[in-house]
N, C-alpha and C positions, 0 to 999 in steps of 0.2 A: 453725858455729852452727846451720846448717840440720839437721844430724844430731841435735843435742841437742834441738831442737824436735820432730823426728820421734819420737825415743825417748820424750820426755815425753808427747806425744799418744798414742802407742801404749800406754804404761803406763796412762794415764788411761782410755782406752777399754777396756782389758782389765779394769781394776778395776771400771768401771761395769757391764760385761757380767756378770762373776762375781757382783758384789753384787746386781745387778738381777734375775738369774735365780734367786736363792735358793740358789746353790751352797754346799754345805757339804762339807768333807772327810769321808770315810767314818769316820775315827777319831773325829770330833766326834759323828757320829750314833751310832756304836757306844758311845761313852762314856756316852750317855744311857740305853742299854740295859744295859750292863755297867758298873757303877760301884761305888763304895764298897769293900767288902771282898770279895775274890774267892777262892773255893776251887777249885783245879784238881786233877782226878783223871784218871788215865790207866790204862786196862786194861793190865796188864803181861802180855804173852804170853811164857810160859816158853820157847817155841821161837824167839821173836824178841826176846829180852830187850834186847839193845843198842839196837835200833831203837825199842822201846817207851819206853825211858828217854830217847832222843833227842827223842821227841815231847813228853814232859812238860817237859824242859828248854827246848825251843823255845817251847812254849806259854807257860811262865812268863816267859821273856825277852820275847816279843812283847807279851803282855798288860801286863806291868809297865812296859815301856819306852814303849810307844805310848799307853797309856791312863792312865798315872800313877795306878794303883790299888794298894791294899795287898793282897798275897797272904797268905792265912791258911791255917793247917794244920788248923783245926777247921771242919768243914762247918757247924756250928751258929752260928758267929760270922759267917758269910759272908752278904752280901746277894745274891750271884750265885755260882752253881756252874757250872763248865765241866767237861765230861767228854770225853775224847778216846780214840780207839782206832785203832790201825793195822789197817786192813782188809786191805791187801795190799801186797806188795813183789814186783815182777817185773823180770826182766832180759831184754832183747832185744838180739840181735846186730844192729847197724845197718849195718855196712860190713865187707867183707872185702878182703884183698889178693889178688894173682894166684894165690898158693899156696893160698888158701882159709882162711887164718887170719883170725879176727875182729880188727879193728883199732879199731872204735868200738862201744861198748856203751851202752845206755840203761837206766837204773834208773827204773822207774815206781813211784810210791807213791800209795795212796789212804788218806785219813785221815777217819774219821768224827768229827764234833763234835756234841755235844748240850749245850745250856746252858739254865739257868733264870735269866732276867734279873731286873732290879729289879721288873718288872711281874708276876713269878711265873708267866709263861707258859713252857712248855717248847718249845724249838725245836731242830731238828736239821738237819744238812746234811753233805755230804761235800765234801772238797777233794782235788784230785789235781794232780800235776805230775810232772815228770821231770828228769833230769839226764843229759847225755851225757858220756862220758869216753873218752879215747883211750888205747890200749895201744901203747906204742912197739914198734918192730921186735924189739928184743932182750929184751923182758920178757914176763911173763905176768900175767894178772889176779890180783892179790893180794887177800886179804880186806880189807886196809886201804884199797885203792882202791875196793872195792865199798862199804865202810862210809862212806867220805868222800862218794861219789856219792849214797848213800842219805840221808845227813845233809843234803846240799845240796838234794836233791829234797824232803825233808820241809820244810825252811825255805822253799823256793819255794811249796810247797802251802799252808803255814800263813800265808803272806803274803796269801792271799786271804780269810782269816777275817774281817777287818774289813768287806770289801765284802759278804760273805754276811750278816754280822750286820746291817749297815745295810739291806740289801734286806729282810730278815725283819722289821725293826722299823718299816718304813714302812707 
């Protein structure tokens, strides 16, 4: 009985603190800046074609699922335009075994984002992140392992988009 009372009081105090301090989730703030119909464009780099396409797919998925907006194919129909570009992808050897073979790699990505929100102001920022992957003793680094690591790094980087939009809109 004492535990239930403690849990109830803790939840009540948490609710009062978050409501009282004006806390709003970043997606709620971002939705006021990016809303309605959204046009998403990504610069396709011919030398890095697969990763450029990954950014567009990830941006569409994140924006559509988190903000519940309509993605349009015509820029003229959009109330918000988002532009993305893969600035760089790099690979670093993080750890080696006793024989000198690399066992852990890190894929780093930097993505440039520019957008014109509902208020018609142009804002831009970069997001970056990484993903570490391990190569087992009896294998080599394959292109598919690299691509999967880059895809995960891009998704991690783009997860920061809402917080950046929220910061810019305050």
